[in-house]
FIBAGU-139219 format. One line per 5 residues: number of its first residue (from 1); their letters; for each residue y, z negated, x negated of C-alpha. Coordinates in steps of 0.05 Angstrom, whole numbers, always signed. Last residue first. Layout:
<rs>
NUM> A> Y:Z:X | ...
</rs>
This chain:
<rs>
359> GRMGG> -147:+42:-183 | -182:+22:-119 | -201:+92:-100 | -265:+94:-139 | -294:+58:-200
354> TMGPY> -247:+92:-250 | -194:+129:-211 | -131:+98:-241 | -158:+107:-312 | -154:+183:-308
349> GIGGG> -178:+208:-376 | -162:+161:-433 | -133:+209:-482 | -157:+234:-549 | -99:+200:-585
344> STDLI> -67:+137:-555 | -8:+177:-529 | -21:+170:-455 | +34:+200:-412 | +47:+157:-350
339> MLQWG> +85:+177:-287 | +94:+111:-250 | +87:+118:-174 | +136:+82:-129 | +135:+52:-60
334> LAYIP> +159:-15:-88 | +118:-79:-95 | +118:-145:-59 | +68:-202:-62 | +90:-218:-133
329> TTTWA> +164:-232:-117 | +207:-231:-180 | +280:-251:-186 | +310:-223:-250 | +366:-261:-286
324> GTDKR> +435:-230:-291 | +457:-166:-324 | +486:-135:-261 | +453:-169:-201 | +377:-174:-203
319> TTYQL> +313:-152:-170 | +237:-154:-181 | +176:-128:-145 | +111:-138:-183 | +59:-87:-205
314> TAQTI> +0:-108:-248 | -46:-50:-264 | -118:-46:-239 | -92:-8:-178 | -101:+5:-104
309> ASYDS> -146:-51:-79 | -125:-95:-138 | -59:-100:-100 | -95:-152:-58 | -87:-201:-117
304> AQLAT> -14:-211:-98 | -30:-242:-30 | -19:-216:+40 | +9:-152:+10 | +77:-121:+22
299> LTSTR> +105:-53:+0 | +180:-40:-5 | +222:+22:+6 | +289:+19:-28 | +356:+41:+1
294> NDVSN> +418:+70:-30 | +489:+60:-6 | +552:+88:-38 | +592:+36:-79 | +577:+64:-148
289> TAEIA> +527:+52:-204 | +465:+30:-165 | +409:+10:-213 | +338:+35:-204 | +286:-5:-244
284> IIYET> +226:-3:-290 | +208:-68:-324 | +156:-76:-379 | +97:-122:-392 | +48:-109:-450
279> GYSLE> -27:-96:-441 | -20:-22:-458 | +36:-12:-508 | +98:+31:-502 | +122:+91:-542
274> PLTSE> +197:+101:-537 | +225:+160:-498 | +281:+200:-531 | +253:+270:-526 | +225:+257:-457
269> DFMFQ> +293:+249:-425 | +274:+203:-367 | +252:+229:-300 | +267:+211:-228 | +224:+247:-177
264> YTGDV> +245:+234:-105 | +203:+220:-44 | +245:+221:+19 | +295:+188:+65 | +361:+221:+79
259> NVGSV> +409:+178:+118 | +453:+213:+168 | +526:+234:+174 | +521:+303:+144 | +454:+326:+117
254> PILLQ> +466:+357:+49 | +403:+383:+14 | +397:+328:-37 | +380:+317:-111 | +439:+340:-153
249> DSDFS> +491:+315:-103 | +454:+248:-105 | +477:+238:-177 | +428:+214:-229 | +431:+177:-295
244> NQALL> +376:+167:-347 | +359:+104:-386 | +309:+82:-439 | +291:+18:-476 | +342:-32:-449
239> NSNSD> +326:-103:-470 | +309:-143:-407 | +263:-192:-443 | +201:-160:-412 | +220:-93:-443
234> YLNLN> +267:-50:-402 | +267:+19:-371 | +327:+40:-329 | +338:+96:-278 | +412:+96:-266
229> ITANG> +444:+112:-199 | +500:+151:-167 | +510:+161:-92 | +555:+215:-63 | +567:+198:+10
224> GGSFR> +552:+214:+82 | +477:+226:+77 | +467:+158:+45 | +410:+162:-5 | +341:+137:+10
219> HNANI> +283:+126:-37 | +207:+133:-39 | +200:+139:-114 | +160:+184:-160 | +174:+154:-227
214> GLLTF> +191:+172:-299 | +159:+197:-363 | +134:+128:-384 | +104:+135:-453 | +36:+110:-476
209> RKGWT> +1:+72:-532 | -65:+36:-543 | -115:+53:-489 | -138:+34:-420 | -170:-33:-439
204> APLTF> -102:-64:-450 | -89:-59:-375 | -22:-29:-353 | +31:-82:-342 | +89:-72:-293
199> RMGYE> +151:-110:-271 | +180:-70:-215 | +250:-50:-196 | +313:-61:-156 | +384:-66:-185
194> DPTTT> +446:-82:-143 | +426:-151:-120 | +475:-174:-94 | +517:-116:-70 | +577:-82:-101
189> SNFIA> +540:-29:-141 | +500:-7:-80 | +442:-34:-39 | +404:-27:+26 | +337:-62:+25
184> GTGSR> +266:-40:+43 | +238:-30:+113 | +169:-55:+95 | +107:-16:+81 | +37:-46:+88
179> IPNGY> -18:-59:+38 | -90:-76:+57 | -115:-8:+32 | -189:-11:+18 | -217:-61:-32
174> TKTAS> -198:-130:-58 | -231:-160:-119 | -262:-223:-149 | -298:-263:-96 | -304:-201:-52
169> RYGYF> -249:-179:-6 | -242:-128:+49 | -187:-81:+72 | -159:-38:+126 | -97:+4:+139
164> LYLPT> -107:+80:+136 | -60:+135:+113 | -72:+182:+170 | -95:+252:+189 | -95:+255:+265
159> TVKAT> -165:+264:+292 | -179:+192:+313 | -255:+189:+320 | -282:+173:+388 | -309:+114:+428
154> TGTTN> -304:+125:+503 | -281:+75:+555 | -206:+87:+547 | -187:+42:+489 | -245:+59:+443
149> TFVYP> -223:+74:+373 | -245:+109:+309 | -215:+109:+240 | -231:+150:+178 | -250:+138:+106
144> LANWP> -276:+189:+96 | -245:+255:+120 | -175:+280:+133 | -139:+225:+96 | -63:+228:+95
139> YTNQR> -20:+221:+33 | +53:+235:+51 | +52:+197:+116 | +23:+185:+185 | +5:+113:+193
134> GYAVS> -57:+70:+196 | -101:+25:+238 | -49:-21:+267 | -85:-67:+317 | -51:-88:+382
129> LSNSA> -81:-148:+419 | -85:-159:+494 | -73:-206:+552 | -27:-174:+603 | -62:-106:+602
124> NWTGS> -129:-141:+604 | -173:-187:+562 | -189:-257:+586 | -247:-292:+552 | -305:-260:+514
119> IPQIV> -326:-206:+465 | -263:-167:+444 | -276:-117:+387 | -256:-108:+314 | -302:-63:+273
114> ICIIK> -311:-48:+199 | -361:+8:+192 | -410:+26:+137 | -422:+89:+96 | -467:+81:+34
109> GRQVT> -423:+107:-23 | -429:+44:-65 | -469:-9:-29 | -443:-65:+16 | -472:-135:+22
104> QPTDL> -439:-177:+75 | -427:-252:+67 | -442:-299:+125 | -392:-328:+175 | -342:-276:+151
99> TFNFF> -273:-298:+130 | -217:-264:+167 | -154:-242:+128 | -95:-223:+171 | -45:-169:+154
94> QGIGT> +23:-173:+187 | +60:-170:+254 | +31:-232:+288 | +54:-296:+254 | +8:-341:+295
89> LSSAN> -64:-332:+317 | -95:-383:+364 | -92:-337:+425 | -138:-288:+390 | -195:-339:+386
84> IDTYS> -235:-309:+328 | -309:-294:+320 | -337:-278:+251 | -380:-221:+227 | -439:-198:+185
79> QWVGD> -488:-146:+213 | -468:-128:+284 | -506:-71:+315 | -461:-24:+356 | -479:+39:+316
74> NLGTT> -407:+51:+295 | -387:+124:+296 | -406:+183:+253 | -442:+212:+313 | -510:+231:+286
69> ADCGQ> -513:+187:+224 | -492:+125:+264 | -452:+79:+219 | -475:+6:+212 | -433:-52:+236
64> FGIRF> -389:-100:+197 | -340:-154:+217 | -292:-175:+271 | -308:-208:+338 | -254:-222:+389
59> TGPSG> -242:-284:+432 | -194:-289:+491 | -125:-260:+503 | -65:-305:+518 | -5:-261:+535
54> TRVTL> +8:-200:+490 | -6:-204:+416 | +29:-150:+375 | +20:-119:+306 | -46:-141:+276
49> FVLVS> -62:-110:+208 | -134:-120:+187 | -167:-154:+128 | -241:-170:+120 | -275:-229:+86
44> LVTAD> -331:-250:+38 | -359:-182:+18 | -414:-180:-35 | -401:-116:-72 | -433:-50:-95
39> EEPPI> -379:+0:-112 | -330:+48:-78 | -352:+29:-8 | -354:+91:+37 | -314:+71:+99
34> AWGVL> -318:+83:+174 | -260:+43:+205 | -261:+11:+274 | -219:-6:+335 | -252:-32:+398
29> DTTAD> -250:-34:+473 | -316:-35:+512 | -335:-102:+540 | -277:-150:+533 | -224:-98:+552
24> QIVGT> -154:-106:+524 | -155:-77:+454 | -93:-37:+437 | -96:+16:+382 | -39:+28:+334
19> QLNST> -9:+83:+291 | +54:+69:+252 | +98:+131:+244 | +148:+97:+197 | +157:+68:+127
14> SFGII> +126:+127:+90 | +108:+124:+17 | +34:+106:+17 | -2:+101:-50 | -50:+143:-90
9> PPQFY> -59:+144:-166 | -22:+78:-175 | -4:+98:-229 | +2:+173:-238 | -30:+209:-296
4> ANAM> -14:+246:-360 | -67:+257:-414 | -55:+267:-488 | -96:+320:-525
</rs>
């Protein structure tokens, strides 16, 4: 029996509701994540999303601590770490990768904490650092991994279900979720570009043949107009393999005068779908076909290889105008899930979950 699955199997779709903690006390403030590593690894660096630096704060320490079995919080004992002068950081408002002074060994399923905490220098309300630890969205976590903070003198778990931001790298892979949402781009049939999509390649080790049923897409239609789009599937040479058309009147509950942002399911006609090959590149795209605005929702990584934290597939953001050349940006992706039907014969199970949450 063939198996259907989503790829990536879990991914954030919301562009709002960012949750942050502000560290401004050199002795007690901290932000941390309790995580169950998905496999044994030698960790070389950690990734965190820093949103705002106020004034000229001092030095913070970031790295690994143990997890106290009684409280579920960090045990306060540093294992591997590095110390960073906060005032030397530039380009605040993105993920930062901090290389540990010595590598950290993590074990599959053995809970450990990533912690960021001021240790010296000036830290106060005028000299602080804001750390984004997650956002509220479609796929919140209620258990491991979870975040804890101390910005009031007491360390406690954050009880709001969140899609967490954190990551760490070995020499060959990235783990966690070091991917952030962007604001996306507004487009219609008159804009340049007018077609937004992703180049994708599913690993050859997953099987032989599959079909692409469609996508779950974080997308926005204008609430004040009737938008029309095509969902297009191409080979790597831009030859059209499948297409289906959609009208926003078929998809929306009318909300006059406002934009409607949500997760939409766009499907091809399954009876006409071509079989595709694992290990081969394709392009899936949404094309605006009238002058009413649509909006994409983008994802951004610090480097393209960080998408290995959420998928073994290759996903790359690409755009074009009409039938022109595609422009591809590997550190971007779209807030989409591919709906894959394996047709290899016997199925391949759920390839996105092999080895844990990474994909």
